[in-house]
C-alpha positions as CSV (number, residue, x, y, z in Angstrom):
1,X,77.2,97.6,100.9
2,X,81.0,97.3,100.3
3,X,83.3,98.1,103.2
4,X,85.8,100.9,102.3
5,X,89.3,99.2,102.3
6,X,91.2,101.8,104.3
7,X,94.7,101.1,105.6
8,X,93.4,101.0,109.2
9,X,90.9,98.4,108.1
10,X,93.6,96.3,106.4
11,X,95.7,96.5,109.6
12,X,92.8,95.4,111.7
13,X,92.1,92.4,109.5
14,X,95.8,91.4,109.4
15,X,96.2,91.8,113.2
16,X,93.0,90.2,114.4
17,X,91.7,88.0,111.6
18,X,91.7,84.2,111.4
19,X,94.6,83.1,109.1
20,X,94.3,80.3,106.7
21,X,97.3,79.1,104.7
22,X,97.0,78.6,101.0
23,X,100.5,77.5,100.1
24,X,104.2,78.0,100.4
25,X,105.6,80.7,98.2
26,X,108.4,79.5,95.9
27,X,111.9,81.0,95.5
28,X,112.0,82.4,99.1
29,X,115.2,82.2,101.2
30,X,112.9,81.9,104.3
31,X,109.6,80.2,104.7
32,X,106.9,82.5,103.3
33,X,103.2,81.4,103.0
34,X,100.4,82.9,101.0
35,X,97.5,83.2,103.4
36,X,94.1,84.7,103.7
37,X,93.1,86.7,106.8
38,X,89.4,86.9,107.6
39,X,87.8,89.3,110.1
40,X,84.2,90.3,110.1
41,X,83.0,90.7,106.5
42,X,86.5,91.1,105.1
43,X,88.9,88.5,103.8
44,X,92.3,89.7,102.5
45,X,95.3,88.0,100.9
46,X,98.6,88.3,102.8
47,X,102.1,86.9,103.1
48,X,102.9,85.2,106.4
49,X,106.6,84.9,107.3
50,X,106.9,82.8,110.5
51,X,109.9,83.3,112.8
52,X,110.6,79.6,113.0
53,X,111.1,79.5,109.2
54,X,113.9,82.0,109.1
55,X,117.3,80.6,107.9
56,X,120.2,81.4,110.2
57,X,122.5,84.3,109.1
58,X,125.9,85.1,110.4
59,X,125.2,88.9,110.7
60,X,121.6,89.1,111.8
61,X,120.3,87.5,115.0
62,X,118.1,84.5,114.3
63,X,114.4,85.2,114.9
64,X,114.5,88.9,114.2
65,X,113.8,89.0,110.5
66,X,110.0,89.1,110.9
67,X,110.4,92.0,113.4
68,X,112.6,93.9,110.9
69,X,109.9,93.4,108.2
70,X,107.4,95.1,110.5
71,X,109.8,97.8,111.6
72,X,110.4,98.7,107.9
73,X,106.6,99.3,107.5
74,X,106.6,101.6,110.5
75,X,109.5,103.7,109.2
76,X,107.7,103.9,105.8
77,X,104.6,105.2,107.5
78,X,106.6,107.5,109.8
79,X,108.1,109.2,106.7
80,X,104.6,109.5,105.2
81,X,105.8,107.7,102.0
82,X,103.6,104.6,102.2
83,X,106.1,102.4,100.3
84,X,105.7,99.2,102.3
85,X,102.4,97.3,102.3
86,X,100.5,97.2,105.6
87,X,102.5,94.8,107.9
88,X,101.9,93.5,111.4
89,X,103.7,91.1,113.8
90,X,101.5,88.5,115.3
91,X,101.0,84.8,116.0
92,X,99.9,82.5,113.3
93,X,99.6,78.7,112.8
94,X,103.4,78.5,112.8
95,X,104.0,80.9,115.6
96,X,105.1,84.5,115.7
97,X,105.7,86.1,112.3
98,X,105.1,89.1,110.1
99,X,101.9,89.2,108.1
100,X,101.9,91.6,105.2
101,X,99.1,92.6,102.9
102,X,99.5,90.9,99.5
103,X,99.9,93.4,96.7
104,X,98.2,92.5,93.4
105,X,100.9,93.3,90.9
106,X,102.3,92.9,87.4
107,X,104.5,89.8,87.8
108,X,106.6,90.9,84.8
109,X,107.4,94.4,86.1
110,X,110.1,95.4,88.6
111,X,112.7,98.2,89.1
112,X,114.7,97.4,85.9
113,X,111.6,97.4,83.7
114,X,110.0,100.5,85.3
115,X,112.9,102.8,86.3
116,X,112.7,104.9,83.2
117,X,108.9,105.5,83.5
118,X,108.5,109.0,84.8
119,X,105.3,108.0,86.7
120,X,107.4,106.0,89.1
121,X,110.4,108.2,89.6
122,X,109.1,110.0,92.7
123,X,108.5,106.7,94.5
124,X,111.9,105.3,93.4
125,X,113.6,108.5,94.8
126,X,111.8,107.9,98.1
127,X,112.9,104.3,98.0
128,X,116.6,105.2,97.5
129,X,116.5,107.3,100.6
130,X,114.3,104.8,102.5
131,X,116.7,102.0,101.9
132,X,119.6,104.1,103.2
133,X,117.6,105.0,106.4
134,X,116.8,101.3,107.1
135,X,120.2,100.1,105.9
136,X,118.6,97.6,103.5
137,X,121.1,94.9,102.7
138,X,119.0,93.4,99.9
139,X,117.1,95.8,97.6
140,X,116.7,93.6,94.5
141,X,114.9,94.8,91.5
142,X,112.2,92.2,92.1
143,X,111.6,93.6,95.5
144,X,110.0,96.6,93.8
145,X,106.4,95.7,92.8
146,X,104.3,97.7,90.4
147,X,100.8,97.2,91.7
148,X,97.7,97.0,89.7
149,X,96.9,100.3,91.4
150,X,99.9,101.7,89.4
151,X,101.8,102.4,92.6
152,X,105.3,101.3,93.5
153,X,105.4,98.9,96.5
154,X,108.5,97.8,98.3
155,X,108.7,94.3,99.9
156,X,111.2,91.9,101.6
157,X,112.8,93.9,104.4
158,X,114.0,91.1,106.7
159,X,117.7,92.0,106.5
160,X,117.6,95.7,107.4
161,X,118.5,97.9,110.4
162,X,122.0,96.5,111.1
163,X,124.2,98.9,113.0
164,X,127.1,98.3,110.5
165,X,126.8,99.8,107.0
166,X,125.3,97.1,104.7
167,X,123.4,99.0,102.0
168,X,123.1,96.8,98.9
169,X,120.7,98.1,96.3
170,X,120.0,98.3,92.6
171,X,118.8,101.9,92.9
172,X,121.9,104.2,92.5
173,X,120.7,106.4,89.7
174,X,120.2,109.4,91.9
175,X,123.6,109.2,93.7
176,X,124.9,112.6,94.8
177,X,121.9,114.5,93.5
178,X,120.4,117.1,95.9
179,X,117.5,115.7,98.0
180,X,114.3,117.5,97.2
181,X,113.0,119.9,99.9
182,X,109.8,118.0,100.6
183,X,111.7,114.8,101.1
184,X,114.2,116.6,103.4
185,X,111.2,117.8,105.4
186,X,109.9,114.2,105.7
187,X,113.3,113.0,106.9
188,X,113.6,115.9,109.4
189,X,110.1,115.1,110.8
190,X,111.0,111.4,111.3
191,X,114.3,112.3,113.0
192,X,112.4,114.6,115.4
193,X,109.8,111.9,116.1
194,X,112.5,109.3,116.9
195,X,114.3,111.7,119.2
196,X,111.2,111.5,121.5
197,X,111.4,108.2,123.4
198,X,107.8,108.7,124.6
199,X,106.2,108.9,121.1
200,X,104.3,105.9,119.9
201,X,106.4,105.2,116.8
202,X,109.6,105.1,118.9
203,X,108.1,102.8,121.4
204,X,106.8,100.5,118.7
205,X,110.2,100.4,117.0
206,X,111.9,99.7,120.3
207,X,110.0,96.4,120.5
208,X,111.2,95.4,117.1
209,X,114.9,96.4,116.8
210,X,117.6,96.8,119.4
211,X,118.4,100.2,121.0
212,X,121.7,100.4,119.1
213,X,119.9,99.7,115.8
214,X,117.4,102.4,116.5
215,X,120.2,104.8,117.3
216,X,121.8,103.9,114.0
217,X,118.6,104.8,112.2
218,X,118.8,108.3,113.7
219,X,122.5,108.6,112.7
220,X,121.7,107.7,109.1
221,X,118.9,110.3,109.1
222,X,121.4,112.9,110.5
223,X,123.8,112.0,107.7
224,X,121.3,112.5,105.0
225,X,120.2,115.8,106.4
226,X,123.7,117.0,106.9
227,X,124.8,116.1,103.4
228,X,121.5,117.0,101.7
229,X,122.3,114.5,98.9
230,X,121.3,111.0,97.8
231,X,123.7,108.3,98.9
232,X,126.4,107.1,96.6
233,X,128.1,103.7,96.3
234,X,131.1,103.3,98.5
235,X,134.3,102.2,96.6
236,X,135.5,98.7,97.2
237,X,132.3,97.7,98.9
238,X,129.6,95.2,97.8
239,X,127.1,97.8,96.8
240,X,124.7,95.6,94.7
241,X,122.7,92.6,95.9
242,X,123.0,89.2,94.2
243,X,121.2,88.2,92.2
244,X,120.1,91.7,91.2
245,X,116.5,90.7,90.3
């Protein structure tokens, strides 16, 4: 009998399974490996990004990108939006790293090809807000996957959560529009959760980003709730990533 592939089951396999590398993924700024994780009767594909394979950056502390990948998943879950594939932080053959469930997707599809499809608009609206909350410095079009499950999935969150404003994204179509009430409720709920230092999510995030970075997340949430509108590009700033795809 087939085992139901729930999110909890995926996380269990990623966290506790044996990891076998299948190859280095091309075109990655940092070392990223396609792996399979096996636990019990389940074997799942995943992407393993070891800490030691991170390229040094002038504005992000070395060795923290894999932690930021994991923190982005937790924020996505805390909002209830489920945009980021299941992701864990664990040891692998090359040491500590993030391990993220591999999404089977249309390799020809990305934000620019799918943004006018009404089916994906709700997820892209969530993603525009999500990237502001986590201060995503690199939301390329190709970081938006269209899964074979016909869902939008967001990947590559290694350079997020900086305390300084660094938002660079291709998703500006909703700028200055009012944030829908259900999304405001989600943002409010996350703000209230993070205000409680004893809650599980806050404690998990505190192990992945610095106290000042976590406070900055709360400030960005407050900003969205106070303004009630989608963020807009700031004049004379680098608002788009390069390359855009």
